[in-house]
N, C-alpha and C positions, 0 to 999 in steps of 0.2 A: 566906755564906748571904744570900739576898735579904731586904731590909727588909720586915717584915710589918706595919709601921705603928706600932711602939712607939717608945720614945725618951723623952728627958727632957721634950720639949715635948708629949707626947701623940700621939695617932694623926694620921696625915696625912689631909688632906681634898683630894680631887681635884676641882678647880673646873672647870666648863664641859663636862665629858664626860658625855653622857647615859648612863643605865643601858642594860643589854642589852635590856630589855623595850621601852624607848622607842625604841632604835635599830631594833629589829625592827618596831615599829609604823610608824615613819617610812619604813622601807624598803618595808613593805607598802603604805602609802598612796602612795608614789612609783610603785610598780609598778602599782597600780590606776589611778592618774592616767594613766600611759602607756598602759595597756590601754584606758582610756576614750577617749583621743584616737585611738588606733588604730581602735577600734570605730566612732567617729564617722566617720572617713574611710572605713572599710569599709562603713558603712551606705549611704552614697550610691552606692557602686559596686554593692553587692549588690541594692539596690532597683531600680536601673536594669536590671541583668541579669534580675531577676525579671520586670520589666514587659515587656522585649523578648521574653522567652521566653513570656510569657502571650499575646502577640499573634502568636506564631509568626514573628517577624522577628529571632530571635537572631543570624542570620548578619550582619545589619546592625550589630548591637552589636559582635560579635567582629571583623568586618572593620575597622570604624572604630577599635576599641580597639587591635588589633594594628598597624594602620597608624600610629596615633599613638605607640604604644610604640616601634615600629621607628624612626620618624623621631626621636623623642626621644633614644634611645640612640645612634643612628648619628651624628647631628649634634652631640649633646651631647659624645660622646666625641671627635669630631673637633676640636671647639672646645677642649675641655679639653686634648687632646694637643698642639694647635698652641700654645696659650698656655703650657702647662706645659713643653713641650720647649724653647721659646725662652727661658723664664726659666732653666731648668736649663743650657742652652747658654751663656747670658750669664754665669751664675755660674761655669761651668767655664772660660770664657775670661778670667776676671778676672786682672789683672796682679798681680805681687808688690807688697806695700805697704811698700816701703823708702823711707826719706827722705820721710816723709809731709809734705805741705804743710798749711797751716792749714785749707784746705778739707777735706782728707781727715781731718784730726784731728777736725774737727767732725762728720764723718759716721761716725767710728769708733764713737761711742757707740751709734748706731743699729745698726751691724753687730754690736756686742757684745750688744745687747739681743735681737736676733732670732736670734743664732747658735744657741741651744739649740732653737729652734723652726723652723729653716729648712725641714725636710722637711714639717712640719705646715702651715706657711705656704704652701709650694708646693702641697701637696695641697688646701688650702682655697681658694686662688685659682683653681686649675684646676677644682675642683668647682663653685664659684660660677658662673664663666663658662659651664661646661658645662651647668649646670641652666638658666640663662637662655637659652642658645642652643637647648637641647633643647626647652624649652617653646615657644619661638618656632617651631621647625621642626615641632613637633607640630600647630600650627595650620595648617600647609600640607598637611594630609592630602588635601584635595580636589584641590589642584594636583598632588600626586604621583599620585593615582589617575587623574586625567585624562591625565597624561603617559604613564604606564605602560600604560594601557588604550586610548589614543586610536585612533580609526579615521579613515579618510580621509573628507573631505567630498565628494570627487569634483569639486571646484571649485578653480580656481587664482586667486590674486590677480593683478590686471592689471599690477603693477609688477615683481615678482620672479619671477612664474610658479611660486610655491610653493603647495602645497595649503593650503587654509584651515586645516586641522588644525594646521599648524605654528604659526600665530598664535594659535589658540584653545587648543591643548593643550601645545605644546612650548615656545613662547616664554615663557610665565609661569614654567615650571619652570626654564628657563635663567636667567631674571632672578633667581629666588630663589637659585639656586646662586651666581650672581655676587654678590648681596648678602651671602650668607653668607661667601663668600671675602673680600670687602672687610672685613667685620666681623672675621673671624679674623686677617687680616693687620694691620689697624690695632691691634687689641688686643695682638697679639703684638709689634708694633713698639713700642707704648707700654711694655709690660711689659719687653721686652728693654732698651730705652733706660734705664728707671728702674733696672734691675738693673746695667747697665753703669755708670751714674752712681754708684750706691751703692757699688760695689766698685772704683771708680777707672778703669774702662775709658773713661769720658767725663769730661772735666774742663771746668769753666766758667771758674774764676778762676785755676787753677794755671798757673805758667809752663811753657813747653815745648809739646809736642804736645797738642792738645785731645782726641785719641782715639787709642787704641792700634790697632795694625794688626788685631788680632783683632776688636775692636768695630766697626772700620770695615768689615771684610769681612762680619760678621754683619748689621749694619744695612743695608748695601748690598744684600745678597741680599733682605732683606725689602722694601726699597724697590723692588727690581727686580720682585718678585712683585706688589707694589701696581700698578706701572706696567703690568705684563703684564695684570693684570685690567682696568686702564683701557683697554688696547688691545682686549680682548674686549668691554668695554662699548661702545666706539666701533663695533665691528662689529655688535653686536646692535642698537644704536641705529638702524642703517640699516633693519633690518626693523621696528623699533618705529615708524618714520615711518608705516607703513601703518595702524597702529591708534592713532596719536597724536591727541589732541583739541586743537583750537585754535579761536580765535574767528574767524568769517568772517561778514561783514555780510550775505551772502546767506541764510545759514541760522541764524546765531547760533552754534550749537555744530557744529563741523566735525570729521569724523574722516577720516584718510587724508592722502595726499600732495597738496600743491598745487604750483603751478609753482615756487615758491621752494624747496620741499622737494626736488623731483626734480632741480632744476638748480643748487642751491647747497648745501643741507644734505647731500644724499646724497653728492656728490663730496667735500665737506668731511669728512664722517665717514670716508670711505675714506682720505683723506690723513692725517687725525689718527690713524687706526689704524696706518698705516705709520710715522709719526713715533713713536708710543708704543712700537712694537716695537723700533725702533732705540734709543730711550731706555732701554728695559728691558735691552737687551743691554749698554749702557754701564754700567748699575748692576751687572750680573752680572760685568762685566769688572774691577771693583775687587778681586775675589778675587786677581787677578794683579798689577794695577797699584798697589793700595793707596793710591789717591788719589781724592778727591771731585771733582776739577776737571771732568773730562769729563761724568760723570753729572749734576752740577749744571747745567752749561751745557746739556746735552740736555734736562733737565727744564724749565729756563727757556724754552728754545725751544718745548717742547711746550705750556707754558702760554700763551706768546705766540701760538702758532699757533691754539690753541683760541679765543683772543680775536679774532684777525684772521680766521682762516678759518671758524671755527665761529660767530662772532657778527657781526663787522663785514661780511664779504663777503655773507652772506644778506641783511642789512639793506640793503646797496647794491643788490643785485639787486631786492629788493622795491620800493625807492624809485624806481629809475631804469628798470627794465625792466617790472615788473608793474603798478605803480600807474597809469602813463600809459595803459595799454591792458589793464586788468585783465580785462575780459570775454573778450577774445580769448585771452589767456594762460591763463586758468583754465578755459576751455570744455572741453578734453579731460579735465581732472580732475573737473570737475563731472559730466560724463557718467559717469565711473567711480563717483563717489559716489552718483549717482541709481540706477544699476543695482545696486550693492552693497546700498544701503539697502532698495530694493524687494525684493531677493532675501532679505535677512536677516530681514525682518519679514513675509514671506509675502504681499506685495502686488504681486508682479511681474506678475501677470495682470490687474490692475485697470486698465481703460482707460475714461476718461470717455466717456459717450454723450450727445450733445446731446438735450435735452428741452425743449420749448417752455415748459411750466410754467404758461402763462396759460390753457390750455384751448382747446377748439375753439368759436369764437364761433358758427358756423353749425349746430351740432349740436342736434338736438331735445332740449329740456329733459327730456322724459319718458324718453328713452333714457338720458340721464345719470343720471336718478333710478333707473332700473333697474340701470344699471351700478354705481351707488354701493352697492346692496344686496349685490352679490357681490364688491366690490372688497376688502373686508377684514372680519374678525371684530372689529368695533370693541369694544375693551375699555373699558367705561365704569367698571368697578370698578377704581380705581387702587390697586395694592398698597401704595403709600406713604401712602394716605389712610385706607383702610378697616381698618387694623390696630386702631384703637380700637373699631370696630364688632365685629370678631371678639372683642376683649377683653371687651366689655360683654355681648355676647349668648352667647358660647361659653366664657368663662373658667371658669364654674361655681364655682371656688373661688379664694380670694385667693392661694394659693400656686402658681397656674398663670400663665404669661405667654406671649403670642405675640410674635414679633419685631416690631420697630418698622416694618420694611419687609417685607411678605410676598413670596412668590415666585409666579412664573407657570409653570405646567406644562400638560400636555395630558392630558386624560382623555376617552375616548369621542369623540375628534376635536374636542374643544372646549377653547378656552383657559380655564384654570381658575386661580383664586387659591387658594393653599394655604398653610397654616401649621400648625405643630405646637404642641400645648398642652404647653409645656415647664415643667419644675419651676423655680420661682424663689422663694426663701425671704425675699426682701427685706421683704415685708409680712406675714410669718407672725407672729402675735401672741406665741406662746410659743417663744422661741428658747433652746435648750440643746444640749448635745453630742449627746444621744441623738436629739432631734428632727432636728437638722441632718444627722446622718450615718447614722442607723439607720432612723428612721421615714419621713421624707420623702426618698425616694430616686429617684423617677422621675416623669416627666410621663405624660400619657395621651391618645393619640389624635391623628389628623390631621383638621383641619377644612378643608373645601373649599367654594368657592362659584363659581358661574358668573361668568366674567369679563365677559360681555357684557350681562347684564340683572339687574334687581333683582326681588325677590320681589313678586308681585302682592298688592296690599292692604297692603304694609308701608310705603308712603310713602317708599321710597328705600333700604331695607335690602337687603343682598346676598341672593341666592337661594342658600341653603346646600344643597349636594348631599351633604355628609357632616357630621354634627352630633351633638350630644348627648354624654353621658358615661355609659357608654362610647359611642363614636361609632357611628352607623349611617348607611347611605346607599349610594351607588353604588360604593364601594370594596370591598364584600363583606367576607369574613372576613379578618382580618389581625392580627398581633401588635401590640397598640396601646401597650404599655408602652415608654416612652422613657427609657432609662438613659444615652444618649449624645446630647447636643444642643448647640446653639450657646450656650445659657444655662446649661448644666450645668458649672459651674466648680469646685464643691466635691467632695471625695471622699466616697464612701459605702461603708459596710460592710454587706454583704448576705449572705443565705444561711445565717445562723447562728441562734442561739436567739432573737434579737430579731426580731419580725415587722415587716414594712413596711406602711405605709398604702398600699393599692392605690388606692382612691378612696372618697369618701363617697357613700352612696346617698341618694336623694331623701327617704327616710323619716327620715334623720338618722343611720342606722347607718353603721358603718365596715366596709369590706371590706378584709381584710388579705391579704398575699401574701408569699411567700418566693421570692427569686430562684432560678431553675432553670438559668441559663446557666453556662457554664464560663469566663466572662470574669473578668478581674482576677487577683489574686494571693491564694493561700490563706494565711490567717492562723492556721491550726491549729498550724503550726510555731512554737515559741517564739522561735527565732532570727529568723524573718520578722517576728513581732510586735515584737520588740525593735528590729529594724532600721527598721521603719516608725515606731515610736514616736520614735526618735531623728531620723529623716529628716524627719518631719512635725512634730516638736516637740509630740507628743501623748502624754504619759506615761500617760494613761488607758488607752491600748491595752494596756499591760502587765498591768493588773489588772481591767479591766472584765469583768463577768459577761455583758455583751451579746455578747462575742466568744467563740466556742467552735467546736466541730466544724462544719465546713462554711462558716465565715465567710470571705468574700472581700472584698478591698478594691478598689474601682473608682476610678481617677483618670486624669488626662489624658483627659478625657471629651468635649472639643469635637472635632468632625470635623477642623478645620484642624490642631489640636494633634496628633492621632493620625497624620494623614497626614504632616505635617512631621517627626514623630519617626521614623517607619519609613522615610521617604525624605528625609533631610536635604539631599539634592542637588536637590530640587525647589522651585520657587517656587509658592505656593498662591494660587489665585484668591480674590478678596475675597468672592464670593457663592457660598456653598454652599447647596444646596437639597434638600429632602426629597422622596422619592417612594415609592410603595408598589409593590414588585416581588415577585411570587410569595409574597404573604402576609406580607411583611416591610417595615418602614419602612427604607429605605436612604437615607443621605445621599450625595449625589453631589458630588464635589469635583474641580474642574478643576485640573490641575497643569501647570506649564510647565518646560521645560528652557531655560536662558538662557546667554548668553555675552557678554562684553564685548570679545572678541578677534576679531570678524569684520572683516577689513580693508576699509577705506573706508566701512563702514556707520556712519551717524550714531548717537550714543548718546541714550538717553532715560532719565529717572528714573521708575521704575514708580509710585512713590507720587504724583508730580505728574501723570503722564499719565493715571492711572486715577481721579483725583479728580473727582467731580461732585456735584450737589446731594444725591444719595442717600447716597453714601459719606461725605460730610462731616457728615451728620446722623445717621449710624449707624456707630459704630466697628466693628461686627462685619462690615461690608462692606469694610473696608480690606484691601488685598492684603498677604499675608505678605512680609516682606523688601522693604517698600515703598521703602526708600532705595537699593535696588540700582540701579546704573547698568548698563544692558545695551545691546547693539546687535545682538542676535540673540535671537529668542524663537520657541518652538513649543509649541502645546498638545499635548504628546506623550503625556500620561498622563491617563486618566480613573480616578479612585479612588472607591471606595464605602466607607462606614462603616455597619455595621448598628447601628440605634438601640437594639436590645435586647442584643446580644452584644458590640458594639464591634468586631467583626471588620473588619479593613481588607484590602481587595483593590485591587491596582494592576493596571490593564490598559493595554497598549500601545495608543496611539491613532495617533500619527504613526509609521508603521513605517519611514519613510525618514530620520528625524532622526538624524544622526550623533552628536549629543550624547547622546541616549537610548541609542544602541547602545553608546557608551563606558561609560555608567553601568551598563548591564546586564552588561557584561563585568566591571566592578568588583564589582557585587553580583548575581551570578547567581541565578536562580530567585526573584527578588523581584517581578518584573513579569511578569504573565501575558501571553500572546499576545492579539492583538486578536480572534481567532476564538473565544476563550473567553468573550466578553461575552454574557450571556444575552439572548435576543431581547426578553424583557419589559423588561430594563433599557435596551436600545438604543432602545426607543420613547420613552424619557424623556431621553435624552442630547441635548445642544444645543450650539450654538456659544457659547463662554464670553464673558461681558461684558468682562472686563478685557483679554483679547486683542483684542477688537473696539475697545475704547477706545484701546489703544496704536496700532492700525492706523489708526484714523480721525485721531488726532493727527498721525501721520506723513503721512497723505494731505493734510493741509492745505497742505503744501508739495510733497510728492513725487507728487502727481497729475500734475505737470508733468514731462515727459521731455525737453523741449528745453532745452539748457544756457543759451542766451541768455535765454529767458523765465524760467527758474529763477533766474538771476543777478539779473534785474531785479525779481523778485518781483511782477510785474505782475498775476499771477492767484493771489495768496496768499489762502488761506481761513482761517477760524477756526470752532471749535465754538461755536455761540451760547450765550448765557446762558439758564438755565432761566427762562422768562417768568413762571412761577408762584411764583418765589422772589424775595427781595429782597437776597440776599447776593452776586449776580453770580457764582454758581457755574455750572459747565457743565451743559447739559441732558443728562440721562442717556439712553443708548440704550434703546429699548423693544422687548420681545418682542411680536410681533403676527402673527397669521395673516392674510396679505394676498396680493394678486396684484400682482406687479411688472409693469411694461410688458413684453409679450412672453410672459407666462406665461398658461397656459390655466386654471389653477386656483389657489386659495389655497395658500400654503406658509408654514409656521411660520418666521418671519423675525426678525432683529434689525435695527433701523433707526436711522438718525440723520440729522441735517440739518447743512448747512454754510452759513455766510454769508460774503460777502467780508470780508477783513480790515478792520476799522474801520467796516463798513457793516451795516445791519440787514436788508437784503433777502435773500431766499433765493438761494443760489448753486449748491447741489448737494444731492442726496439720495442716501444710500447704504443699501443693504440687503444682507444676507448670508443665504443659505439656512441656517437654524439647525437644521433637522431632521436628526438623525443618520442616520435611515433613508433619507433622500433621496439619489439618485444624484448630485445636484448640491450635496451638503452642502459648505459652506465657499465656495461660489461667490459672489463679490461683484458687485453691479451698482451702478455709480456714474453717476448722472444729473446732467449739468451743465446747469443751467437757463439757457436763452438768453433768456427773456423777463423782463419786470419783474414779479416775484412777491414778495408780502409774505413776510417771514421770520417765525419764531415770535413774536418780540417785537412786531413790527408787528401781527400778527394779535391778540395779546393786548391791545395798546393800542386797536385798532379795536373789539374787544369791549367793553373797559371804557368806551369813549366812547359806546356805544349808550344811548339813553334808557331802554329796557327794563331794561338791566343796571343803570343808575344807580338807577332806581326800586326794583329788586329789592334791591340792596345797601343802599339807604337804609332800606327797609322792614325788612330783616333786622336791621340795626343798631338800628333803633328797637324791634324786638321782642327786643332783647338776644341776638342770634344772630350768629355769625361765618360768613362766606362763605369757603369753601375751594375753590381751583381744582385740579382733578386733572390727570393727564398730558395734554399737548397732543399728540395723535396726528397724524402727517402721513402721508397716503396718496396715492400717485399715482393719478390718475383722468382718463382721456381727455385726455391732454396737459396736464393741470392738476394741482393739488394740493388735496386735500380735508383740511381741518383739523377735528378733532373733539375737544372738551374737555368732560369732565363737571364739573359745578359742584355742590358739596356745601354743606349748611347744618348748622351745629352750634349748638344753643342753649347759652348760658352755663351753664345748669343741667343740660344734657344731657351724657352721658359719651361720646357718639360722634356722628359726622356721618351725614347721610342725603343720598342723591342726589336733588336737586330739579330741576335744569335741565341741559340739554345745549346747548352752543354749537357751531355748525357754520358753517364758512366755506369758500367756494369762489369764487375770482376776486374780484369786487367785491361779492358778496352774503354777508351774515353774518346768522345767525339765532340767537335765544336762545329755546329752546323747552322745553316740558315733557318731551319725549322725543326720542330720536334720530330716530325716524320723522317726527315733526312738524318737526324741524329740517331734515331732508333735503327734505321737501316744500316748506318755505318757501324754501330756498336755490335749489332747481331749479324752483320754480314748478309743481310737480306738481298743486297745488290751484287752478291758474289764475292765480296771482299770485306775484310774488317778494317781496311785502311780508308781514311777519309778521302773523298774524291778531290781532284785538283781544283783549286780555287782560281777561277778565271781572272780574279782581280790581281793575282800574284804573277800572272804570265805577262809581264810588262817589259821584259828585257829588250825585245825587238818589236816595238810598236809599229803597227801598219800605218801607212800614210792615209790621212783622211781623204774622203772623196772630194773631187773638185766641184765647185759651184760656179754657175754662169753669172751669178750676181757678185760683182767685185766687192761690195761692202761685206756680204756674207763671207766671201772667200778670205778677205783680210782678217775678219774676226776669227775664222777657223784657223788661219795660219798662226795668229797670235795664241790661240788655244793650244795648237800643237807645240809651239815653242815653250809655252808655260808648262805643258805636260812633261816635255822632255827635261826641262829644268828641274821639275819636281822629282823626276826619277833619278836624276844625277844627284840631287840633294839627299835623297834617301840613301844612295850608295855611299855618299860622303859622310852621312850622319849629321848633316847640317840642318837641324830642325827649324831654325829661324828662316833659312832660305826656302825650305820646303813649304812652310806656312805662307810665305809671300807668293810662292809659285801657285799655290792652291787658290789664293785670293785672285791672282791675275787670271788663272784658268776660269774661275767662276765668272769673273767680269767679262771675259772674252766670249764665253758661251752665252751669256745674257745678251751681248751685242748681236751675236749671230741669230739668236731667237727673235730679237726685236726686228732685225732686218728681214727675216723670213716672214714675219707677220705682215710687213708692208708689201711683200711680193705675192699677195694672195691670188693675182691673176694667173699665176703659173702653178697649178696644184701639184704637178709632178715634182717640179723643182723644190717647192715648199716641203713636200714629203721627204725628199732627199736631205734637205737641210735639217729638218727635225730629227731625222735618223742620226745625222752627224752629231747633233746636240745631245741626243740621248746616249750615244755611244761613248763619247769622250769622258763623261764623269765617272764611268765605271773604271776607267784607267787611272783614276786619280788616287788610288790607294786609300780610300776611306774618306775623301774630302766631302762626299755627299751627305755624311751624317749631319754635319753642321748646317748644310744647305737645306736638307729636308726639314730639320728642326726649325730653322728660321722661317721657311716658307709656311710651314704648318702653323707656327705661332702667329704669323701675320694673318 
């Protein structure tokens, strides 16, 4: 009978074994922990699937997912099988362990310890290397899809006469396979060698043979496979020379074959391929000869050949054949590089045209003045300067924001500054989970202003054509709510029990709204709520009463983010811009297909090439994937994102692009045909800035097509620094409606300038037809300046050295105001160049700048005027003189006495104002800026007292009119003190 626990010593006590209830609890907790971890992993997958389904691009998710899964399992299993099979084979070929040596005796304890776990150890090692290899292979999904779906470029490389698609689509995949083969072979070799050593197949210190015949044959086969792969690598290296990057003093970064590559490296690679094949056969031959002698000799010869033929011989050729006569030797290869680079970047049709640049000396000034009126739609409102003005005058509420740099579009045939009043919660006073994600969910309305003029009577503020909250103006009726925008980075939950703040009415009331779109993911499903609560780390989602029937979560809300997610094979332009199309606000996103496998085409880094003074000051203008190195680029896709629904549409733009054709095969039905672009949208499409910046950077060298001139770099250009900035950043290109030489009418264009390398004078001007509706869209005109013409920085220096400008800046600083220079526009005019630059003033106490002056320069004449018309008149002498007219504000040496007033209060204030004015003028002469500033403050205060007193004397209209005239006259004598006053009053 079993012992029931009795006995002379009493009942037995079982120590350390938990009760059944505790065991059940621990098991339950363990199962729950495992389920929790599984659910966390599931949540990420499930929320991604829900998001792609919500934007109707589930095919992108599934295609990418299945491709990754397929690559993971195929290459993971291959790696696991290769390593596992070789370990098993090495163990199977182990010798009998009779008469063990001391070495084997010391290893015996390791063999004994792993003996019970051999199968599990084998399975674990194979699984580990398989997982690592599978994960690495899954990251090559783009390479696989390009290879399996690749289409022909219809162009052949100049060296091997192979289609460009071989280098762009095939070669990267072959290199991946080769790398995988090397990894599998090396790991198998290491694993097999360790197993042979552990089980006595290899011996280090034991007497007699160091290796058994079986281990010798096994390892020789693996070495033979390794050398065979090396032979394949030598063969592929031949083609890799066409896309190889190297340093070349003529261009810096060179891509493609040079003389030494074609005449030394190429034959060397072929010879090394043959040697490697022979060496591999020698290794395979050990299966019969059972000796390492010949394979080792062959391998040594291969290494020696690689050093002599692959390294020393090309160096000798370079030193003694190329360097003494490099220009002549490299000329044929430079020609190939020039042609390939110009083709790859879409600039093959750009040919410089000589342009005098200095103007026609004998032409009638009045005719030039007339021509200047029609030469361009001069954009005086700089989108990089007037954003604070939009913010101050049209923000309406503290939780709205405009972008730092506004956009330029076209409405009613006029260049227009546009900006969306987007939601930004940074300055919201009361922040909590409900406000951040349920109440404040969207921005409201597009604000637009004329690009060429200011509002009359506003003293320099933009002339808004669409304004207010809700907005009204020339855009007509449209859906104004902005749920998707550049500044909308947080998620929102809409459409449920919790109402959203639509906007605050002028009377102080709040108008609420409930989202009516079908965007986002439905949270009514508890599984969805739980998945998002885990994925976003927001446990409130599980129990919040603000979420209920109809609630939808909106996220991934910036236009760039949405387009990049639905088309991960595209590179996104840094500048997305909004437009109103058919009653909807649509974000327009330019997208590029790129490659770094175009033979002979020089590479460029997108982030470096597209950087300028605007992108460096505004992170939102940075190109996506900015560190990508490419040597082929096409603006192949135009994408739109609906600001209300978030709907993403991709449209084919470059129908001939083979890279886009390949991706459309990989992801069918994701990109619409070009013919499906709505006419209303086509009117707002334009040539993209980042594409233009890449092309202009390449044209600093590749405008030259002669190999000798290219080698000497005698006509190398550079993009000039932005003269209005102090950080030596490149001048940005400008959108401008203008007439290029030879054009009969103005065309919406994108323009830029060039200067000689290391010199400030103007060397070239380039413009591209940026209007998508134009039959000449994308046509570039490059004007090579033959005369001695001032460049942008020289024009800015000339302007700053003018007495009028110096006095103006001095007066503004004395009035505690800052002077801001707007975009320096360059316009070709009558064989010369007309420069136009708006000048703004912003008081230190004012929240925004106002346009106060316009600088105009043509040839040797420069004007600093109150308006563009006055500036053009002065420069071209349309008023009979080329000298600027006298500035009334400077004629202050003998101020006239102010008129007397019968009201003693008013008269006392005017006397104080006159005294303050005279003190200010004396301070100007003495150079005492502190005293000048105090005098201006006293002047302003005195004038305000006079104005208040006049208002009380309403019974005497004539006297009131005289007093108002006095109050309006004296500020003009203040030498610029009105700038701060105007700004402060406007801001109030």
